[in-house]
C-alpha positions in Angstrom: 51.5 94.4 95.6 52.1 97.9 97.0 52.7 98.7 100.7 52.3 101.9 102.7 55.6 102.3 104.4 56.1 104.8 107.3 59.9 104.4 107.1 62.6 102.0 106.1 66.1 102.3 107.4 69.3 100.3 108.3 70.2 100.0 111.9 70.9 97.3 114.5 68.4 95.2 116.3 68.5 96.8 119.7 65.7 94.7 121.5 64.9 91.2 122.4 66.8 87.9 122.0 68.3 88.9 118.6 69.9 92.1 120.0 73.0 93.1 118.1 72.2 91.9 114.6 72.6 94.5 111.9 69.2 94.8 110.2 67.0 96.7 107.7 63.8 97.8 109.4 60.6 98.0 107.3 58.1 100.0 109.4 54.7 99.5 107.8 51.9 102.0 108.2 48.8 101.3 110.2 47.7 100.0 113.6 44.3 100.0 115.4 45.7 98.9 118.8 46.4 102.4 120.3 48.8 101.8 123.1 48.9 104.9 125.4 52.7 105.0 125.4 53.3 104.4 121.7 56.5 105.8 120.4 55.6 105.3 116.7 52.4 107.2 116.2 53.7 110.7 117.0 56.7 110.1 114.9 54.9 110.9 111.7 51.5 112.1 112.9 50.0 108.7 112.2 46.9 109.2 114.4 43.6 110.5 113.1 41.2 111.4 115.8 41.7 110.5 119.4 43.1 107.3 120.7 41.2 105.3 123.3 43.4 103.5 125.7 40.7 101.3 127.2 40.2 99.1 124.1 40.5 99.1 120.3 40.7 102.6 118.7 38.0 104.0 116.6 40.6 105.0 113.9 43.5 103.2 112.4 46.8 105.0 112.0 47.0 106.7 108.7 47.1 108.0 106.1 50.8 108.8 106.6 53.7 106.9 105.1 54.7 106.4 101.5 53.2 104.0 99.0 56.0 101.7 97.8 56.2 98.8 95.4 57.8 95.5 96.4 60.7 96.3 94.1 61.3 99.7 95.9 61.2 98.0 99.3 63.6 95.3 98.3 66.0 97.8 96.6 66.3 99.6 100.0 67.3 96.5 101.9 71.1 96.6 102.7 71.3 94.1 105.5 70.8 90.3 105.5 68.4 90.4 108.5 65.1 92.1 107.7 62.7 93.3 110.5 59.1 93.9 109.5 57.4 96.0 112.1 54.9 98.9 112.3 52.5 100.0 113.3 51.0 96.6 113.2 52.4 94.5 110.3 49.8 91.7 110.5 47.2 94.0 108.8 49.3 93.5 105.6 49.8 90.5 103.4 53.5 89.9 103.9 54.0 87.0 101.5 55.6 89.0 98.7 58.2 90.5 101.1 58.9 87.2 102.8 59.2 85.3 99.5 61.5 87.9 98.0 63.7 87.9 101.1 63.9 84.1 101.2 64.9 84.1 97.5 67.9 86.4 98.4 68.9 84.4 101.4 67.8 87.0 103.9 66.3 86.1 107.3 63.1 87.8 108.3 61.8 88.9 111.7 58.2 90.0 112.5 57.4 92.2 115.4 53.7 92.2 116.3 51.3 93.1 119.0 49.4 89.9 118.3 46.5 91.7 116.7 45.6 89.0 114.2 46.9 86.0 112.2 49.1 86.5 109.2 47.1 87.4 106.2 49.3 85.4 103.9 50.6 81.8 104.0 54.3 82.3 104.5 55.9 82.4 108.0 58.8 84.7 109.0 62.0 83.1 110.3 61.5 84.7 113.7 58.3 86.0 115.3 58.4 88.4 118.2 55.1 88.8 120.0 54.8 91.8 122.3 51.5 91.3 124.2 49.4 94.4 124.7 46.9 95.5 127.4 44.5 96.8 124.8 44.3 93.3 123.3 44.0 91.7 126.8 47.5 90.2 126.4 46.0 87.8 123.9 46.7 86.7 120.3 45.2 84.2 117.9 46.3 80.6 118.5 47.8 80.3 115.0 50.0 83.4 115.7 51.1 82.1 119.1 52.0 78.8 117.5 54.7 80.4 115.4 56.0 82.8 118.1 59.7 82.5 118.9 60.0 85.1 121.7 57.7 87.0 124.0 58.7 90.6 124.6 56.8 92.2 127.5 56.9 96.0 127.6 56.9 96.7 131.4 54.8 99.8 132.0 52.6 101.0 134.9 49.7 98.8 133.8 51.1 95.4 133.3 50.6 92.9 136.1 52.0 89.6 137.3 48.7 87.9 136.3 49.0 89.3 132.8 52.4 87.9 132.3 51.7 84.6 134.0 48.8 83.9 131.7 50.9 84.4 128.6 53.8 82.3 129.8 51.5 79.5 131.1 50.0 79.1 127.7 53.3 78.3 126.1 54.3 75.9 129.0 51.0 74.0 129.3 49.7 74.2 125.8 52.5 74.9 123.3 56.1 74.5 124.3 57.5 73.8 120.8 58.4 77.2 119.5 59.1 79.7 122.3 62.8 80.5 122.7 62.6 82.9 125.6 61.0 85.8 127.4 62.3 89.3 127.5 61.1 92.1 129.8 61.8 95.5 128.4 61.1 98.6 130.6 58.9 101.2 128.9 60.3 104.5 127.9 62.5 106.0 125.2 64.9 105.7 126.9 63.4 103.8 129.8 62.7 105.6 133.1 63.9 104.8 136.6 60.5 103.4 137.7 60.0 101.2 134.7 63.5 99.8 135.1 62.9 99.1 138.8 59.6 97.3 138.1 61.3 95.3 135.4 64.0 94.1 137.8 61.5 93.2 140.5 59.5 91.1 138.0 62.8 89.4 136.9 64.3 88.7 140.3 61.7 88.5 143.1 59.9 85.3 142.0 56.6 87.0 141.3 56.3 85.2 138.0 56.9 81.5 137.2 58.8 81.6 134.0 58.9 77.8 133.9 61.9 76.7 131.7 61.9 80.0 129.8 64.9 82.0 131.1 63.7 85.6 131.5 66.0 88.4 130.4 66.2 92.1 130.9 65.5 93.8 127.6 67.9 96.6 127.0 67.5 99.0 124.1 70.9 99.0 122.5 69.9 101.5 119.8 69.8 104.2 122.4 73.2 103.4 123.8 74.6 103.6 120.3 72.7 106.7 119.4 71.0 104.9 116.5 67.4 104.7 115.3 
């Protein structure tokens, strides 16, 4: 199977509960979600047409990136932790990559907006769900059932009710897989206002996190001047 890869590089996981792990990032091409603050689309002129920020976009991201075979992708992996991201990686069948990584003893992490269930049948070792306003902070039940961490991007639009709805689902309906909740201020690097809002949501009791200890989500890659 071939994949359209926007970029693949070695770095360090700078976000979420697995911060600090050396990793190879596989950024797959394509995403129809269209977040207004997206830092990935402009990177390689992914967008065709205009994005709408009040719902699903009319156009997916493309046709950028480079078509790569599974062998080419695996040959470019140099770290034992592999992060599959995008774009939105759930639009691809990830089974070949996941199976090849498992055979080599690599751990795999999926970073997703929660757009859809996995196309294939294999499950990554770690799933990071970052709920998005354009998806009404929802994801298919099957995807939520394999989620390990919630990573909220705290921007001007996210509300206490949005966050509470996501967290309540895991507490009342599925408390088996969620390891924790991360609040990451929006911005590259984050701005003063988004940091302030993040701290308020963490410390002022506006959200009931139940047993899930919330954490401030730094972006270590910017502190280290890495990708």
